[in-house]
BAGU-695831 format. One record per residue (C-alpha): residue in three letters; x negated, y, z. Coordinates in steps of 0.02 Angstrom, whole numbers, plus 50000, padded with zeros to 5 digits. Each point is the difference from the previous one (the first is absolute). Example, Ala and Ser with C-alpha at 12.3 -4.5 7.8 and 13.67 -1.06 7.14 Angstrom:
<nodes>
ala493854977550390;ser499315017249967;
</nodes>
This chain:
<nodes>
unk446794938757083;unk498925011749905;unk499985017650054;unk499445012649874;unk499315015350076;unk499795015749900;unk498675010050088;unk499995018449964;unk498635006450113;unk499785018450031;unk498905003450145;unk499355016550058;unk498724998450137;unk499565014550109;unk498474997450106;unk499455012650130;unk498224997850061;unk498785012050086;unk501005015449955;unk499974995349813;unk501324993049884;unk499794985349880;unk501364996549869;unk500314983849901;unk501444996149880;unk500444983749908;unk501434995249883;unk500414982649936;unk501474991249912;unk500384981549967;unk500564983650072;unk499054989850125;unk499005003650153;unk498625012350031;unk498825006650133;unk499055016250028;unk498555005150110;unk499855017850061;unk498555009350077;unk499565017150067;unk498745013349943;unk499315008650152;unk499675018649990;unk498235006550036;unk499725004950182;unk498925012150097;unk499815012849863;unk498725013250054;unk499525016149911;unk498465010250048;unk499445016449917;unk498255007250019;unk500175018850013;unk499285009549854;unk499924985249881;unk501794998749935;unk499954980950008;unk501124988850106;unk499394982650046;unk501374986850018;unk499984982750077;unk501374987150031;unk500284982150055;unk500264987849858;unk501664991849956;unk499654981349985;unk501104997549849;unk499575015849904;unk498984999949840;unk499715018850004;unk500455016750077;unk500385017649946;unk499905015750107;unk501165014950008;unk499565017150073;unk501425010450074;unk499805018650036;unk500885004050163;unk500495017849957;unk501154995249856;unk499984980849992;unk499175000549829;unk499294982849958;unk498504995849891;unk499034984549954;unk498414998850103;unk498304991749984;unk500254997849813;unk501334986750032;unk501784998249936;unk501314986149981;unk499204996149832;unk498235001350067;unk499884992650175;unk498394997050096;unk499534983450076;unk499035007750145;unk500625005450170;unk499165017150000;unk499785014449880;unk499465018249989;unk501215013349941;unk498925014449930;unk500435017849951;unk501435002250122;unk500585018050020;unk500115008450170;unk501524994550099;unk500724986750115;unk500464983049927;unk500484982250042;unk499734984449895;unk500904983749964;unk499294984049925;unk501084988449896;unk499594981549983;unk500344991849831;unk500384981749959;unk500634997549822;unk501575010949999;unk500135000250188;unk499455015150101;unk499905004050185;unk499585017450063;unk499105003950163;unk500525011850136;unk499275017449976;unk498255003750063;unk499725013150133;unk499915017749932;unk498325005649932;unk499475018149972;unk498885004349853;unk498895015550014;unk498895003549851;unk499375017150054;unk498194999550058;unk499115014250088;unk498675008649895;unk498485008050082;unk498675012749955;unk498295001150084;unk498945015849983;unk498735010650093;unk500785008050154;unk500345018649991;unk498445009450050;unk498854985149978;unk498305005849940;unk499304991349847;unk498544997050006;unk499774998350187;unk498764994050129;unk501314998850138;unk500114983450094;unk501884998349963;unk500855002249832;unk501895002149991;unk501264994449869;unk501905001549995;unk501214986049951;unk501775005649953;unk501374986949972;unk501595003449900;unk501034993550147;unk499664996250182;unk499014984350042;unk499724993050174;unk498624987049987;unk498565009649920;unk498414996950101;unk498125002849988;unk499724982349936;unk501085003949847;unk498755012549929;unk498744995549865;unk498455010850028;unk498335001049911;unk498554998550039;unk500034983350089;unk499735002250186;unk500955016350015;unk501475000450121;unk501735007249967;unk501135006050141;unk501835003549961;unk501085012450098;unk501725006849959;unk501764993549973;unk501464999949879;unk499415005549829;unk498345008750039;unk498414992950074;unk498205005850027;unk498594987949958;unk498375004350089;unk498464991349930;unk498474998250111;unk498514988650023;unk499105006749846;unk498114998050002;unk499335004849829;unk500345012949865;unk501334994449877;unk501795001549938;unk501414995750121;unk501604993349922;unk501664995450082;unk501494990749924;unk501464988850048;unk500414983249921;unk501804995249962;unk501144993250138;unk498955005650149;unk501415010750071;unk501894997349996;unk501575010650008;unk501504996950112;unk500714987449876;unk498364990349994;unk499445005649828;unk498105001149983;unk499125015149926;unk499295001049826;unk498105002249984;unk499455017850040;unk499675013349869;unk498865015050023;unk499485016749928;unk498405000650104;unk499684986050124;unk498105001550005;unk498815010750103;unk498115001049983;unk499184996250166;unk498295008249993;unk498734998550141;unk498465002249890;unk499135016750030;unk499465011249856;unk498175003949968;unk499285017750005;unk498225003449939;unk498975015050053;unk500875015849938;unk499285011249868;unk499785018750037;unk499735012249859;unk499915018849981;unk499495013449877;unk498335002350088;unk498604987850027;unk500584985150103;unk499385000050179;unk500035018750038;unk501535011049989;unk500065018550028;unk501405011950045;unk501744994149954;unk499514986749877;unk501404987349967;unk499514981850019;unk501034986549913;unk500004983250089;unk500564984449907;unk500054981550036;unk500224984849887;unk501004989650126;unk500784983849938;unk501324987650061;unk500324982749929;unk501844998450047;unk501115015050035;unk498915014349932;unk499175014750087;unk501235012450071;unk498835013250071;unk498215003650051;unk499555009850157;unk498325008750021;unk499085003050163;unk498365008750046;unk498734998450139;unk498615012450040;unk498204994549978;unk499024990849869;unk499934983150086;unk501074988350105;unk501684991549978;unk501485010949956;unk501504991650083;unk501695004650071;unk499165003750166;unk498945013949925;unk500775005649837;unk501135014549954;unk501264998249859;unk499735011149849;unk501634995249915;unk500764986749888;unk500594997949824;unk501174988349908;unk498935002249846;unk498414994950091;unk499335017749968;unk499915014350124;unk499245017549984;unk499295008350153;unk499395018150012;unk498355001650091;unk499805016050101;unk499385005950166;unk501704997750085;unk500714983549942;unk499904985949983;unk498145000350040;unk499675012250142;unk498115000049992;unk498664997449870;unk499154983449992;unk500184982249938;unk501674990850006;unk500574982649953;unk501644997049908;unk500904983150002;unk501604993949917;unk501404988550065;unk501264993349874;unk501804994950039;unk500954988249886;unk501874999949965;unk500274986850136;unk499175010950131;unk498344990650012;unk498465010650037;unk498294997349928;unk498485000150110;unk499115016949997;unk498935001949845;unk498145003049997;unk499595018250034;unk499585013149872;unk498895014150064;unk500455018249976;unk498895014650056;unk500835016550037;unk498985015949989;unk500945016350015;unk498565010050072;unk499165011549874;unk498095001150000;unk499125015150079;unk498765010649905;unk498715011050087;unk499445016749929;unk498734996649865;unk498205005950021;unk499305010649860;unk498135003950002;unk499984995050181;unk501415011550046;unk501824996050038;
</nodes>
């Protein structure tokens, strides 16, 4: 007995595996016998999403599906469930790898899914854990501290770092300071910090700056590289030089009578921060060293020129020889050694004349 079997096969296979769904559908018509083999397409597992604060890029990784020939990634914004293709992938453009970077993601909280592809089959993973993207990075300025002298000969030079938002991990080791060998010490908190530079040994320019990503905000975003209006200070420990002063007057140099005005000048020089002022001192007598232990100050001048009236009262109380020396101060506060002395003779005593003798008679 011959049995004719008309096989109309319509099979819909629903396969659930690893939280994903794989669909397969066959149709056939005719007489005879037939067989079919079915399989499953596993969904990707262990999808992880990590965002580095301040970069706007999410790094994704997942476990492979053994049967898949490719994958595409979908980004879902939690606030409104908006979906977008991620990592440059799509159903028409899958990737064969098991990791990818999703750049240019706007601020917000997201989760991701990865879909495995095999021919027309697909299987979608469970969602990743939520990931928060924070593109805002703290900016920072570094400048001379308020009241910081420039130039200066002080042992410590202060700068101020101001961040656009609070950071909590800014330390002394994060500071870039020049010259090499100088030490930076950071104090402060929140947005504002003082940077004290010490350990300087020679005259030169001191500069302070911050590289990118040395300090981080509460979300973990690293700072941008510092900007500055004035982040340099001249450290000057080189003394100026003062030669012997010049003294001039309307009468013959060396002897001055009455209230003659003497003009004292000095050609002091400084190689770094410039001469700020010159002070003049005098000592009585024609010989010997004129030092701070024995001198009296005449005055000082920012123009390296000083005029002194000579009279019986001041500044020279008695007639006789005097020595004048100069000491220059530069803009950093360095003092020159006392100059060589210039001699000045004061004579305010008029000569005496006896009654003349005429033919032997007075």
